[in-house]
N, C-alpha and C positions, 0 to 999 in steps of 0.2 A: 269235756274235752279229754282227749287220751293223755295219758301220763307220759307217753313217749315224745310229747311235743317238745320242740326245743324251744328255747326263750325267745329267739328271733319270730319264729312262728306263732308264738303266744302273743307276742307285743304286736304282730302284724294283725292277728285275728281280732284283738281287741280295738286297735285303730279302726279296722273295717267295719266292726260292729258299731262303733260310735258314728261313723261317717254313714253307714247305712240308717242308722237310728234318726240322724238329722234329716236325711233325704225322704225317709218314709214317715217321719213325723211320728215317731213311735220311741218308746224307751229302748235303751239298750238291752234290757233284760228281756223285753218283748222280742227284740230281733234276735238276740241269741237263742231263745226258745224255738223261734221259727227256724232259724238255720240248723239247730240241733235236730228238730223233729224231721225235717226233710233230709237229714245226713249231709246237707250242703257244708257244713263246718268241717266235719272230718274228711268227708269224700272228695271235696273239691277245694276248699280254701286251704285247709292244711296240707292235703295231698299235692296240691300243685302251687304250693308257696313258692317254688323257685321261679315259676313263670309269672304268677300273680303279682308278686312284690315288685316287678320291674314295670307294671303298668301304672298309668296316673290315675289318680284319686277319682276323678269324674269316670273314666273308663271302668274302673273297679265297681263303681256304684252301678253304672249301667248294665255291666256284665252280669252282676249278682241279682239285681232286680229283674233282669229278663229270665235268668235261670229260675228264680222264685216264682215268676208268673208262669213258666212253663210246668212248674209243679203245683200251680194254682194255690200258692201260699201267700201271695201279696195281693 
């Protein structure tokens, strides 16, 4: 994760990783690596924090899951 990441973005990312881990039945570590390898963590989640953090939990999980499927990572 980029060192320029603000605390709120970091907390949001950790929250989202744990929600995705539960939905995908994977460990948070596996989810982190998948998001990092596909650049979704930095280029989407952190970059678009302002919009994403206002979405509901279920909507976030569905959005990121679809994005990962497009990248064939889930």
